[in-house]
Structure formats: C-alpha cells, structure tokens
C-alpha positions as CSV (number, residue, x, y, z in Angstrom):
1,M,14.8,35.7,-82.0
2,K,16.7,36.4,-78.8
3,R,14.2,39.1,-77.9
4,I,11.3,36.7,-78.5
5,F,13.1,34.1,-76.3
6,N,13.6,36.7,-73.5
7,Y,9.9,37.7,-73.6
8,F,8.8,34.0,-73.5
9,F,11.2,33.3,-70.6
10,S,10.0,36.3,-68.7
11,F,6.4,35.4,-69.3
12,V,6.9,31.8,-68.0
13,F,8.9,33.1,-65.0
14,L,6.2,35.6,-64.0
15,L,3.5,33.0,-64.5
16,V,5.2,30.5,-62.3
17,L,6.0,33.1,-59.7
18,G,2.4,34.4,-59.7
19,L,1.0,30.9,-59.3
20,Y,3.2,30.3,-56.3
21,L,2.5,33.7,-54.7
22,F,-1.2,33.2,-55.0
23,G,-1.2,29.7,-53.5
24,Y,-1.5,27.7,-56.7
25,G,2.0,26.2,-56.8
26,Y,0.4,22.7,-56.3
27,I,-0.7,22.9,-60.0
28,F,2.9,22.0,-61.1
29,R,2.7,18.8,-59.1
30,G,-0.2,17.8,-61.2
31,L,1.3,18.5,-64.6
32,K,3.1,15.2,-64.8
33,S,0.0,13.2,-63.9
34,T,-2.4,15.1,-66.2
35,Y,-1.5,17.6,-68.9
36,F,2.0,16.2,-69.7
37,R,0.4,12.9,-70.6
38,F,-2.6,14.6,-72.4
39,E,-5.2,14.0,-69.7
40,K,-7.6,16.6,-68.4
41,S,-8.0,15.2,-64.9
42,A,-6.9,12.5,-62.5
43,Q,-6.8,8.9,-63.8
44,V,-7.1,5.4,-62.4
45,D,-3.4,4.7,-62.5
46,D,-2.4,7.8,-60.5
47,A,-0.9,5.9,-57.6
48,R,2.5,5.9,-59.4
49,F,2.6,9.7,-59.1
50,F,2.2,9.9,-55.4
51,Y,3.5,8.5,-52.1
52,N,1.2,5.6,-50.9
53,D,0.6,3.7,-47.7
54,T,0.2,0.0,-48.2
55,I,-3.0,-1.5,-46.9
56,K,-1.9,-5.1,-46.4
57,K,-3.9,-8.0,-47.7
58,S,-5.7,-10.4,-45.3
59,V,-3.9,-13.1,-43.4
60,T,-6.9,-15.3,-44.2
61,P,-8.0,-14.2,-47.7
62,F,-11.4,-14.9,-49.0
63,V,-11.4,-16.4,-52.5
64,W,-14.5,-16.0,-54.5
65,P,-15.7,-19.5,-55.5
66,K,-16.8,-19.9,-59.1
67,S,-20.5,-20.4,-59.8
68,V,-21.6,-23.5,-61.8
69,N,-22.7,-20.8,-64.4
70,Y,-19.3,-19.1,-64.4
71,N,-18.8,-17.1,-67.6
72,K,-21.3,-19.4,-69.4
73,K,-23.6,-16.6,-70.5
74,P,-22.1,-13.9,-72.7
75,L,-22.7,-10.2,-72.1
76,S,-25.6,-8.7,-74.0
77,L,-24.4,-6.7,-77.1
78,K,-25.8,-3.5,-75.4
79,L,-23.8,-4.1,-72.2
80,R,-20.6,-5.0,-74.0
81,K,-20.8,-2.0,-76.3
82,T,-21.3,0.3,-73.3
83,L,-18.5,-1.3,-71.3
84,E,-16.1,-0.9,-74.2
85,E,-17.2,2.6,-75.3
86,Y,-16.4,3.8,-71.7
87,K,-13.0,2.1,-71.5
88,T,-13.9,-0.5,-68.9
89,H,-10.9,-2.5,-67.6
90,S,-12.7,-4.8,-65.2
91,F,-16.3,-6.1,-64.9
92,V,-17.3,-8.6,-62.3
93,V,-20.7,-10.1,-61.3
94,I,-21.2,-12.1,-58.1
95,H,-24.4,-13.9,-57.2
96,K,-25.0,-15.6,-53.9
97,D,-21.3,-15.4,-52.9
98,S,-20.1,-17.0,-56.1
99,L,-18.4,-15.5,-59.1
100,V,-20.8,-15.6,-62.0
101,F,-18.9,-13.4,-64.6
102,E,-15.6,-11.7,-64.9
103,E,-13.9,-10.0,-67.8
104,Y,-10.8,-7.7,-68.1
105,W,-9.7,-5.5,-70.9
106,E,-5.9,-5.3,-71.2
107,R,-5.8,-2.1,-73.3
108,W,-7.4,-0.1,-70.5
109,S,-5.9,-1.9,-67.5
110,V,-3.7,-0.7,-64.7
111,K,-0.3,-2.4,-64.8
112,N,0.0,-3.1,-61.1
113,N,-3.7,-4.1,-60.7
114,K,-4.2,-1.2,-58.4
115,S,-7.0,0.9,-59.9
116,N,-8.0,4.2,-58.2
117,S,-11.4,4.0,-56.7
118,F,-11.7,7.8,-56.4
119,S,-14.8,8.6,-54.4
120,M,-15.7,4.9,-53.7
121,A,-13.1,5.6,-51.0
122,K,-15.8,7.7,-49.2
123,S,-17.9,4.6,-48.7
124,I,-14.8,2.9,-47.3
125,V,-14.2,5.8,-44.9
126,S,-17.8,5.5,-43.7
127,V,-17.4,1.8,-42.9
128,I,-14.1,2.5,-41.1
129,V,-15.7,5.2,-39.0
130,G,-18.6,2.8,-38.2
131,I,-16.0,0.2,-37.0
132,A,-14.3,2.9,-34.9
133,V,-17.7,3.6,-33.2
134,D,-18.1,-0.1,-32.4
135,D,-14.5,-0.2,-31.0
136,G,-15.3,2.8,-28.7
137,F,-12.9,5.3,-30.2
138,L,-15.8,7.5,-31.3
139,S,-18.9,8.0,-29.3
140,G,-21.1,7.6,-32.4
141,F,-22.0,9.5,-35.6
142,D,-22.8,12.3,-33.1
143,H,-19.1,12.7,-32.2
144,T,-18.5,16.4,-32.7
145,V,-15.8,17.9,-34.9
146,K,-15.2,20.6,-32.2
147,S,-14.2,18.0,-29.6
148,V,-11.3,17.0,-31.9
149,F,-10.5,20.2,-33.7
150,P,-11.7,23.1,-31.5
151,N,-9.8,25.7,-33.5
152,M,-11.8,25.3,-36.7
153,V,-14.2,28.1,-37.6
154,F,-17.7,26.9,-36.9
155,F,-21.1,28.2,-38.0
156,E,-22.5,30.4,-35.2
157,N,-25.4,28.5,-33.9
158,K,-26.1,26.1,-31.0
159,K,-25.9,22.9,-33.1
160,D,-22.4,21.3,-33.3
161,V,-21.3,19.7,-36.6
162,T,-20.7,15.9,-36.2
163,I,-18.8,13.3,-37.9
164,G,-22.1,11.9,-39.1
165,D,-22.8,15.2,-40.7
166,L,-19.5,15.0,-42.5
167,L,-20.2,11.5,-43.8
168,N,-23.7,12.5,-44.8
169,M,-22.6,15.6,-46.8
170,S,-24.6,17.9,-44.6
171,A,-21.9,19.6,-42.6
172,G,-22.2,23.0,-44.1
173,L,-18.5,23.2,-45.0
174,D,-17.2,26.0,-47.2
175,W,-16.4,23.9,-50.2
176,K,-17.4,23.8,-53.9
177,E,-16.8,20.5,-55.7
178,N,-15.2,20.7,-59.1
179,Y,-13.0,18.0,-60.8
180,F,-11.8,19.9,-63.8
181,N,-10.9,23.4,-62.6
182,P,-7.3,23.4,-61.5
183,F,-7.8,26.4,-59.3
184,N,-10.7,24.7,-57.4
185,V,-10.2,23.4,-53.8
186,T,-11.0,19.8,-55.0
187,A,-8.0,19.9,-57.4
188,E,-5.9,21.5,-54.6
189,S,-6.8,18.8,-52.1
190,Y,-5.8,16.1,-54.7
191,L,-2.4,17.7,-55.3
192,T,-1.4,19.5,-52.1
193,K,1.5,18.4,-49.9
194,N,-0.3,19.6,-46.8
195,L,-3.8,18.2,-46.8
196,P,-4.4,18.8,-43.0
197,G,-3.3,22.5,-43.5
198,L,-5.8,22.9,-46.2
199,I,-8.7,21.1,-44.6
200,L,-8.4,22.4,-41.0
201,N,-8.3,26.0,-42.2
202,L,-11.7,25.6,-43.9
203,S,-14.8,27.2,-42.3
204,F,-18.3,25.9,-41.7
205,I,-20.7,28.4,-43.2
206,K,-24.1,26.8,-42.8
207,E,-26.1,25.0,-40.1
208,P,-25.2,21.3,-40.1
209,G,-27.6,18.5,-40.6
210,L,-30.1,20.4,-42.8
211,D,-29.0,20.4,-46.4
212,Y,-27.1,18.0,-48.7
213,Y,-24.1,19.3,-50.5
214,Y,-21.6,16.8,-51.9
215,Q,-18.1,17.8,-50.5
216,S,-15.0,15.7,-50.7
217,G,-13.5,17.9,-48.0
218,S,-16.1,16.6,-45.5
219,T,-14.9,13.0,-45.9
220,Q,-11.3,14.1,-45.6
221,L,-12.1,15.9,-42.4
222,A,-13.8,12.8,-41.0
223,S,-10.7,10.7,-41.6
224,L,-8.5,13.4,-40.0
225,M,-10.8,13.3,-37.0
226,L,-10.5,9.6,-36.6
227,E,-6.7,9.6,-37.2
228,R,-6.2,12.2,-34.5
229,V,-8.4,10.1,-32.1
230,L,-6.5,6.9,-33.0
231,V,-3.0,8.5,-32.6
232,D,-4.0,9.8,-29.2
233,S,-5.6,6.5,-28.1
234,L,-3.5,3.8,-29.7
235,G,-0.5,5.6,-31.2
236,I,-1.4,4.3,-34.7
237,G,-2.6,6.1,-37.8
238,F,-5.6,5.7,-40.0
239,S,-3.9,3.4,-42.5
240,D,-2.8,0.9,-39.9
241,Y,-6.3,0.8,-38.4
242,A,-7.9,0.4,-41.8
243,T,-5.6,-2.5,-42.5
244,D,-6.4,-4.3,-39.2
245,V,-10.1,-3.8,-38.8
246,F,-11.2,-3.5,-42.4
247,W,-9.1,-4.8,-45.3
248,N,-7.8,-7.8,-43.3
249,K,-11.2,-8.7,-42.0
250,I,-13.0,-8.6,-45.4
251,G,-10.5,-11.1,-46.7
252,A,-8.6,-9.0,-49.3
253,E,-6.4,-11.2,-51.5
254,E,-4.0,-8.4,-52.5
255,D,-2.4,-5.4,-50.9
256,A,-4.1,-2.1,-51.6
257,L,-2.6,1.4,-51.8
258,W,-3.9,4.5,-50.3
259,S,-2.3,7.6,-51.7
260,L,-0.7,10.2,-49.3
261,D,-0.4,14.0,-49.6
262,N,3.3,13.6,-49.0
263,K,6.0,11.2,-47.8
264,N,4.8,10.0,-44.3
265,G,1.8,12.3,-44.7
266,V,-2.0,11.6,-44.4
267,V,-4.1,9.5,-46.6
268,K,-6.2,11.2,-49.2
269,S,-9.3,9.5,-47.9
270,F,-11.8,11.3,-50.1
271,C,-10.3,9.5,-53.0
272,C,-7.3,7.4,-54.0
273,F,-7.8,4.0,-52.5
274,H,-6.3,1.7,-55.2
275,S,-7.3,-2.0,-55.5
276,N,-8.8,-4.5,-57.9
277,A,-12.4,-5.5,-58.8
278,K,-12.7,-8.7,-56.9
279,D,-11.3,-7.2,-53.7
280,F,-13.5,-4.1,-54.1
281,A,-16.4,-6.6,-54.4
282,K,-15.7,-7.7,-50.9
283,V,-16.7,-4.3,-49.6
284,G,-20.0,-4.9,-51.3
285,R,-20.1,-8.3,-49.7
286,L,-19.7,-6.7,-46.3
287,F,-22.6,-4.4,-47.0
288,L,-24.7,-7.1,-48.4
289,K,-24.2,-9.3,-45.3
290,R,-24.7,-6.3,-43.0
291,G,-21.3,-6.6,-41.4
292,V,-21.5,-10.3,-40.5
293,L,-19.3,-12.3,-42.9
294,N,-19.5,-15.6,-41.1
295,D,-20.3,-17.0,-37.6
296,T,-16.9,-15.8,-36.2
297,S,-16.4,-12.6,-38.1
298,V,-18.6,-9.6,-37.2
299,V,-16.8,-6.7,-38.9
300,L,-19.5,-4.0,-38.3
301,K,-22.6,-4.0,-36.1
302,D,-26.2,-3.7,-37.3
303,W,-26.8,-0.1,-36.2
304,Y,-24.6,1.1,-39.0
305,F,-26.7,-0.5,-41.7
306,D,-29.9,0.6,-40.1
307,R,-28.6,4.2,-40.2
308,V,-27.5,4.0,-43.8
309,L,-30.7,2.3,-45.0
310,S,-33.0,4.7,-43.1
311,P,-34.8,7.6,-44.7
312,N,-32.4,10.5,-45.1
313,L,-32.1,14.2,-46.3
314,V,-32.1,13.0,-49.9
315,D,-33.2,9.7,-51.3
316,F,-30.0,9.1,-53.3
317,Y,-27.2,9.4,-50.7
318,S,-26.7,8.2,-47.2
319,Y,-23.5,8.3,-45.1
320,G,-21.1,7.6,-47.9
321,W,-23.3,5.2,-49.8
322,W,-25.5,6.0,-52.9
323,R,-29.0,4.7,-53.4
324,G,-30.8,3.9,-56.6
325,S,-33.3,1.5,-58.4
326,S,-33.5,-0.2,-61.7
327,L,-36.3,-2.2,-63.2
328,G,-38.2,-1.7,-60.0
329,V,-35.4,-3.2,-57.8
330,S,-33.6,-1.1,-55.1
331,F,-29.8,-1.2,-54.8
332,Y,-27.0,0.6,-53.0
333,Y,-23.6,1.5,-54.5
334,M,-20.2,2.9,-54.1
335,R,-19.3,5.4,-56.8
336,G,-16.2,7.1,-58.0
337,F,-15.0,9.5,-60.7
338,L,-14.7,8.1,-64.3
339,G,-17.2,5.5,-63.5
340,Q,-16.0,3.3,-60.7
341,F,-18.8,1.3,-59.2
342,V,-19.6,-1.4,-56.7
343,V,-23.4,-2.1,-56.8
344,V,-25.1,-4.1,-54.0
345,V,-28.6,-5.6,-54.7
346,P,-29.9,-7.1,-51.5
347,D,-33.1,-8.6,-52.9
348,Y,-31.1,-10.7,-55.4
349,D,-27.9,-11.3,-53.3
350,L,-26.0,-9.7,-56.2
351,I,-22.8,-7.6,-56.5
352,I,-21.7,-5.8,-59.7
353,V,-18.3,-4.2,-60.0
354,R,-17.2,-1.9,-62.9
355,L,-13.8,-0.2,-63.0
356,G,-12.6,1.9,-66.0
357,R,-11.3,5.1,-67.5
358,K,-14.3,6.9,-68.7
359,N,-17.8,7.9,-67.7
360,L,-20.6,10.2,-68.9
361,R,-21.7,12.8,-66.3
362,N,-25.4,13.6,-65.7
363,K,-25.4,17.2,-66.7
364,K,-28.7,18.0,-65.2
365,N,-27.9,16.6,-61.8
366,P,-24.4,15.1,-61.1
367,D,-25.8,13.3,-58.1
368,L,-28.0,11.1,-60.2
369,P,-26.9,8.0,-62.2
370,T,-25.5,8.3,-65.7
371,K,-26.6,6.5,-68.8
372,P,-23.7,4.0,-68.8
373,F,-24.3,3.2,-65.2
374,E,-28.0,2.5,-65.9
375,V,-26.9,0.1,-68.6
376,Y,-24.4,-1.7,-66.4
377,V,-27.1,-2.4,-63.7
378,S,-30.2,-3.0,-65.8
379,E,-28.6,-5.4,-68.2
380,V,-27.3,-7.5,-65.4
381,L,-30.5,-7.3,-63.4
382,S,-32.5,-8.4,-66.4
383,D,-30.9,-11.9,-66.0
384,Y,-32.2,-12.3,-62.5
385,L,-35.7,-10.9,-62.6
C-alpha cells in the first residue's frame, strides 16, 4: 500500500511540475471554478472565483415602465419548454420602451444577480470603443494597433491592422477559439493572471481586413489598446471610463462587475461582464435608439450604427454585434457562451433578453444561431407580426 501511495504521489508531483514547466499552470486556477464543482467549462456565476472591478450604477437610473399588457399573456408551451430545458434564469421582453414580460427561475439563478454575459461583453467593448472615438481618444476604427503596441509581431505587408479589424474579427491574429480544451489559448486567457503578457505576445499571421475568424483575443487586444490610450491621456483605466461614459449613461440600476485577470489587473473584456437582464436590456435600448436615449443624452453618435449596420465581410457579424432574421424580420443581437442573448428588433421596437446556464451549439457552423435561440426569437416575434 505504501508503494502504491508513493507511486501515486510521484505521478501527481510530476504531473503538476510538468504542467507548470510547459506553461499550463493556470489550469489549477480553474479547477475550483469548473471540475471541482462538476462543471466542464466556465459558468454564469464565475464572478465569485475572480477579482472584479465594480462598474458603478447610474446616478440617474432608468427604470423600465411596465406596459399595460405586463405579464398578461403567458409564454407559449414551446417557448416555456425550451427556456426550462436550457436552464434559463431570466427572460425579459420589452416593447416600445415598456416592460411587457419578465420571468425568473430561482433554481438556476445567480445569487448576487450578477450573471456572466460571456461574449456579450464583446458588443459592450465595441460600444465603448465607439464612444472613445467620439471623445477623441481614438482617431476612429482605423486607429492602428502598431501606434499603441509597436513591439507586437505584425503580418509583413503594407496594411496595418486596426482596432476596427479587431472588433470585426478580421485582424488575422494567431488564435484558435475553443471553450472546452483546457490547453487552448481561450481557456488560458480566461484563467491567466497575466492577460496583457499573453495577448501582447501573440502574432498577426494573416493580412487584416480580408477574412472573418472569431477570436476572443482580438476583443481583448482592443480593450488593452484603449486602456493604454486612456491611461496616457487621462490617467484612468478602462473600467472607470466604462462606468462614466457607458454604464452610467444608459441608466443602469445596479452595479455590474467586470472580472480581472488578477488583483488590480486588467478587465477580461472578451468575456466576464456580470449584470442582470433588465440592465443588459439597456444596452439593447442604446442600440435600438442609435445612441440617442433622450433629448439631452447622446451616448454614441450615428456613424457607429451606420458602420455596424452596413454590409460587411460576413452577413452574420459586424463589429461586435451579431445579425440574423426570423419570420422574415431582421434583428441584431449580443451573444454569449451558454446562451446569453440580448436581441434588438428595430422594425418592431422590441428587445428580448435571455440569460441562463445551458445552450445547444450549432455543430455545422458555431457562428450561426442555435435551435433554442431560434425558438426564443420566433415565439416572441409571432406575437408582434
């Protein structure tokens, strides 16, 4: 028995040592938040496992008024079954700036009401970059990466990669997206304690602006660019700026959390913005109103929405926002891992928010909508056609 114990101890020691020597020590940081609680990947309540910056609520919060039809029409059986099958904890529908429906499932909820948006954060980063252009901190979506981080390894051609290329997933970065492989760079970026060190040592291996490849590292690099510019110009970081020009202005009712790579580190901008359904809906409201929330509040100028809505490299993605259609109606949406969605339907002045713990991936093309998502949208839209 003693010999067996010694063999086992030696195996574990060599395994741990090998992982650290080969640069995979970050995996142990993730054990507590995943495998030790019988999960295979990141979850919506992960904020408690990381340091976080607080994105403070608005000093003048916007409260969604209730529609005269508030919660009067029950969900269809098909919609309810799908919502519950995929462990939804929040489902909200807003029509013409009024709350039409809301329901919350306690058994799948997040205790502090701060649910991880995952890649919905990419849409938020895009908006914040747009605001920074309006404020003059960036020259535009053509602001080059090289002008901020000249020591990165760039693709050898005459065309410089820009922050717009990063947001549009066309930067040509050396990055392969994978959410379940613990040895993949995506997992490393989620768990590392030195995110700038990881991102800034990446290379660009293709000509920018030509091809779409979904890469979380591109969004992270965009926020690192903006943070460097903000620190040099104002002496403030990305989180403080996001609080002042974005979360405060859209009228958020609750503080949000943005997870950091370490204590006093940088925000994990490609993911990990934690909030609730009704405040997330206000990002959709900002998009729906093209940046003008009222006569005195212009959060983002019209050029940004013209850029996002214009024809692009692909018909399903544009500068941090997804595009789709259902029942012949076009819509735009924020999308995150495990089925986090904020859907904006301009033609019907409609916003749909779904947050939860499970989704069904589109195996043929992960960039296209999934079956549950199609149900969420089509079943709500059918009430307004």
